[in-house]
N, C-alpha and C positions, 0 to 999 in steps of 0.2 A: 153251500155251508160258509158261515162267515169265519175268517181266519182270526183265531183267538190269540195269536202270539202277540207279545207286548209291542206296543208301538215304539218304545225305546230301541228296539232291535233294529228299526229302520231309521233311526236320527243319523247314523254314520254312514259316509259314502264309502262305496266299495274301494279297497286299498289299490286297485289296479286302474283306477280313473285320476283325471287330473284334480278332482276336487278331493280325491282320497290322500293325495300327496301335498295338499296345500300347507299341512303343518311342517313341512321342509323349510318354508320360507321362514317362518317364526323362528324355527330352531337354528337357522343359519344366522339370522340377525341376532340371537341370543350370542351364539359363539363368537362373533365378529365383536360384540360389546365386551365379552369377557377378555378377548385377546387384547383390544386397546387399553381396557383396565390395566392389564399385566404389565403392558408396554409402557404405559404412563408411570406405573410405579417403579419400573427398572429404570426409566430415564431419570426419575427424581431422586434416585438413591445415590449414596456416595461411593465412588468408585473405590475398591479394595486397593490399598497401596502396593501390596506386593504384586498382585497382579498387573497393576498400573507399571510398576517398575520392569516386569518381565516383558510386557508389551513394548514399552520405550526401548529397551535394551536390544529389542529386534529389528528397530527402524534405523536405516543407516543415517548417520549424522545427528541422531537424536541424544540428548543429554538426560538422563533420568534425574529427577530431583532427589537431592540429599534429604536425610530426615531433618525436618524443621524447615526446610528450604520452601519459600512461596513459589508456587507455580505462575508461569506468566499469565496475564488476564485472557490473553487471546493472541492468536497467530497475527503478526503485522503483515498487512498488504495494502497496496494502493487501492484495491478493490474496496476494501472495508471503510474508506474514508467517504465522508460527506462532502459531494461537491459544492454544494451550496452554503457551506457555513464554514467559519474560520476554525481551524483545528487547533486544539491545545499543543503546544509548542513541544511539551516533553513528549507527550504520544507521537507527534510528528517527527521528532527527531529520532526515536526508536523505529518508526516506519523507514525513515531514510537509512537508519544503521542496518537495518534488515535487508533492504535491497541491495545496499553497498556489499554486504557480506557474500552475497551471491554472485558477486562480479569483481574478480580481483584486480581487474584494471582500475577500479575506483578505489583501491587502497589508501592512495595518497590524498585523497579528498578528507578535507579536515571539517568536523562540525564543532561549532562553538555557539554558546548562548551568551550575546553581548547586548546589553541595553534593552532588554526585552525583546530581542530579536533571536532568530534562529539563523546562523550564518554558516554556509555551506561553502567553503574555499576550494575551488577547483583549479588546480596548477595548470597555467597557459600551455605548459609543454604536453599535458594530457589532451587539451582541445585543439591546439594549432601547430602547424609548421613555424619554425622560426620566423618573425617578421610578417606573419601572416594572419589575417584575420577571418579567413573561411575555415569552417570546421574541417578537420580531418576525418579519416575513417574512424580512428579512435575516438575523436571527438564527437562524433554522431552517434556512435555506439553508447558512450557516457551519457549524452545528452537524452538518448531514448530510454535510459534507465532513471536518470533525474526528472526529465520532463514526464516521464509516465506517474510520478508522484504529484509532481507540482500541478498536472492537469486535473487531480482530482481533490483540490483543496480551493477553499474560499478566502484564504489569507491574502493581504496585499502583498507584492513581492516587488523588490527591487534587483536590479542586476548591476553591479559594480566592477568596472574593469580596472586592473592596476598593471603597472610595470614597473621594471627595475632601472637601475641608472644606466644600463646597456642602451646606446642609441638605437633608434628604432629601424634606422635604415633609411635609403634615399626614397623608398615609396612613401613614407610618412613624414610630413613636415616636423612632428614632434612625437613623443611617447604618449601624449595625452590623446592625440587622434587614433593612434593605435590602441591604446586601451579601450577608449570609447567604441571603436569598430568592433572589437573583440565583444563587449558588453553587448553590442547590437546584434551580434551573431547569435549569442546564447539566448537573447530575449526573443529572437525570430525562432530559434529551436523549441522553446517553450510554448509560443503560439502555435507552432506546427503540431506539438504534442497535445493541443488540447486546452491550454489554459488561456480562457477567453477574456479574461479582465484586464485591466489597465497594468501595463508593467513601467515602472520608473528605471530608466536607464541613465547611468552616469560613468563617467571615467575620469580617474585622479591621476593618470600617468604615472610617473614615478615620485610624485609629491609625498608618498607616504612610505617610500622605500627606504629611506635614511640615507639615501646615497650608495645604497648596497647594490651589489649584482649578485642575486641569489633567486633560485626556483620559487622559494617563499613568496618573494615579491612580485613574480610574474604570475599572475592568478586572475581568475574572475570570481567575484563572491555573488552567491544567490542567497539574498537577504529576505527571509519570510518574517513577516510582521505578525504581531499578536491579533490584530485586528483585521476585519474583513474588508472587502471594496467589492461595490456593484459591478456586474459585467459591464 
């Protein structure tokens, strides 16, 4: 006898078979798409100021923004720099300041904008022992921080040594040789840190000290230019 049941009853696979559970694949894809959609909506939304202030207050060292205060554009770090391009000097100065803020031994390093260049003046007493041109332990640590930033920029760099009117000592014929040797040591530290472009090295001796004997006159300047230079 012919089975008179409707053919439609046989169009669905049994639920306890692989074919009967195939709808779960489509359902899972739908749920994933919905989750992705809501995550995108959340990521595009503006943060709630009150919740942001509460979160920032719980982070050690963080300073919540005051009302009407503009938030920083991004965290400054050497890793965020583009090794192949000349970096804007204003932004680069803030990167150096950020690195120096985390290293108290660099507190005496001075940053200036002079004639379209960023000049970082590093005291010779920080980098070298008196009358020496070999980086001290503190000097190597300082150049590790400074060189870590310089290695990630495409800007042209000069290293300029300065001395004061104090005699260089018997090891050096003049303060000019001492200032040039110190500038060369700093340039070699930058090279070791990964700065692969040409570095201009100069020594001014005590010619710009004004006859003074002072820590400010004994220094090595790292001069970062606005323009870039090929490797």
